[in-house]
Steps between C-alpha positions, in 0.01 A plus 500: 500500500503326163403147405654218701409216265323412176369145468359283220649688207459325163768448237325359190663306220479584129471322168674600179213469253768513231874574509699611196873570487532786251868587531800539724672804648874561480529409870358153429151554643223364281221729382157353557134552425238337716167536673519441873173389659449495877349183651371414846772245585668696776762505770398669825741727688488655847708802606583612855693819562821488702645798685852392410620470140498121487328323211398141563298254291295215649383214279152377593502223242767402251854601597630771268861586411676685777527826304194510278360781286264604779786579739694671223198722433471591868871582523488714187202703622656537843828621353349737243253653746746533789242372747619377839217247518522127432246225450414139569362355177310170503416319177245229436640380169234346274605603148755245378845630415690420182163519328496814285212632712696790649458389862830639628458825310148537635623447858762771443241743362261434789788555741582839349135606501428379855820636659441833329179515705630336819801733518283800413722597207213599270706455185301532175462200273752633247772502763421142599502398133858622460608287797309202367686502169830481689376178661375321190322543169162371626485705822375827341196320358378397844559851636311647203181335617329418170503232235741632243651493155870471582800597288873567530657284769179524702505866594264636233145443624176590328194419716235298319158357579458124469172310482471292821614142442561182692839338444615143562861534623730202549854502640707184441748395767799604289622857479662665200813716504416839350867551409506168315184589309638832376830334403327220309555459124125431475414855610348730240630854552358687200123470518340792319374771731124497555257767609242510773227503235640172361451340840159660556369342179554148643599508870479124555661385177759769439870422474703237678764464769838524329664333802279191487697287254823569686334401827364179352849411375639548851213348696278220370240568771413832335395315185309243707311772688417683176366177351294428811327839491463487122316169535247655738465852366609486138792742533772579752801725541796545733520809723823700510805275492304212655452244621133587572252471214143621467183469297181699465239339725210722395356837584412595853453793731827645623527613862546870551824632646549408864256207504732206449370191673729347761388146417485364147342163435603271216214477247392170355660569161847529654454184704398319182842566349662270758818703542814310600543511880794743487320749273276781618209661323214738554206652319570872534294810434638802324517817707389834363756683714769429758358480856736782610440730205357773725788489750708747300423782258 
């Protein structure tokens, strides 16, 4: 008999420490360069095996769209593997959506990794990576398991080591349309390509987010959040296509893989910022590796 259930599985968020748009493919997809950094702001998922082929999602907190990326990931793995098994998937959603933190992509990656184990498929990581790219550009990063230098449309990953940091992360109430950002006349699409050594020379100060000005033009709260963090920490930047922003909150020990704390308290420095009632924020720690990095080879 195989596993019947897997509980308390983490799906961590990420920050884009910088994000450059360096070109555009003939099919319209933008070519990017970025560093993706894992943080300990996480969703928690639970998986229970079903003997029929039904896939069902149960929302333990915020109500998610009826057909979210998590269910699409489960269906894709089920179809590609030919398994007769199904699953009940429960999600405690904590990472805000529409934030540029990769929450939905991370849930999808965790679903692929966990169901690969629950259904006893034993697929190697490379096979899961190919499925992840079909679901979304950020999904392969979370399957890869390491902080990474990212290129292409998100599929080219080079693992990197990052010095452990603490990050102040703030998500305004408003969300930003990724499609609108990439269609914006404010978007720079020809930033000169950089190298990993360029980033390594100044990890905290390197580059910019090429989507930030477009996001600020579409959503005033992005600019307000950036100014708020800048006033407390001296510098701030948007993650992904927004609307979440972040700032370096100082060095600190990073938890090792698999040791994410279930409860995160709000430190005094975040309380001192007096966030608007509809905003959310957290002081996060950088992760050295994804909590599930050892679940596939």
